[in-house]
ZASE-781607 format. One line per 2 residues: number of its first residue (from 1); for each residue x, y, z of C-alpha. Coordinates in steps of 0.001 Angstrom, whole numbers, plus 500000, padded with zeros to 6 digits. Layout:
BEGIN
NUM = X/Y/Z | ...
This chain:
BEGIN
1 = 746373/781490/042161 | 747070/777948/041333
3 = 747101/775524/044233 | 750468/774134/042923
5 = 752163/777395/043666 | 753053/778816/047009
7 = 750783/781861/047542 | 753578/783868/049116
9 = 756548/783505/046761 | 754610/782287/043675
11 = 757190/779457/043063 | 756000/775916/042484
13 = 755255/773994/045710 | 757938/771488/046631
15 = 758849/769734/049936 | 759425/770904/052581
17 = 756005/772551/052602 | 753476/773173/055416
19 = 749830/774170/055887 | 749426/777783/057137
21 = 746357/778702/059141 | 745313/782194/058034
23 = 743979/782499/061606 | 746371/780543/063843
25 = 744928/777631/065871 | 745850/779299/069212
27 = 743609/782353/068080 | 740569/780291/067172
29 = 741547/779281/063731 | 740237/775713/063771
31 = 738050/775230/060864 | 739262/778389/059189
33 = 740985/778838/055838 | 744408/777219/055336
35 = 747041/777441/052484 | 749862/775345/051570
37 = 753302/777167/051584 | 756912/776269/051478
39 = 758267/775819/054875 | 760777/778588/054412
41 = 757977/781076/053479 | 755845/779913/056407
43 = 758734/780207/058797 | 759391/783917/057414
45 = 755750/784938/058146 | 756064/783512/061795
47 = 759451/784951/062442 | 758063/788511/061590
49 = 754607/788259/063245 | 753341/786604/066360
51 = 750109/784575/066296 | 748073/787542/067693
53 = 749420/789743/064882 | 748574/787306/062301
55 = 744981/786807/063642 | 744389/790544/063981
57 = 746230/791927/060739 | 747403/789269/058483
59 = 744554/787073/057718 | 744997/786938/053943
61 = 747925/786310/051640 | 747298/789877/050137
63 = 747683/791429/053678 | 750859/789342/054335
65 = 752278/790565/050973 | 751708/794201/051879
67 = 754427/794022/054339 | 757718/795454/053355
69 = 759891/792787/054999 | 757754/790039/053258
71 = 758165/791812/049910 | 762067/791905/050521
73 = 761989/788168/051396 | 759955/787134/048438
75 = 762290/788913/046096 | 765126/787109/047715
77 = 763591/783663/048024 | 762143/783477/044472
79 = 765682/783051/043141 | 766373/779976/045398
81 = 765668/776433/044419 | 762094/775165/045048
83 = 763263/772871/047945 | 765308/775606/049679
85 = 764978/775731/053288 | 766722/777977/055933
87 = 766267/776407/059435 | 767627/779554/061027
89 = 764363/781540/061147 | 762638/781260/064429
91 = 759036/781999/065186 | 758090/785209/067099
93 = 756597/784503/070396
């Protein structure tokens, strides 16, 4: 996938965007692969999965996209403006 597109939703990247560690730093992810994502997409991943779940199960975009809740989110967010951001999503502890 092109680096100018969000690997989660497939839309062109635009601010606000953040770097997502496929293995969270708290789980030993320093020096591991990262991807740029829209902030709203990143927040959705972290609202559904805690860092241990991400490190154990969701270490690739393909694995994240297999989740039904992520699929519903992607279908919803792909209709939003590129700079859409929903600050109401909170990270799962």
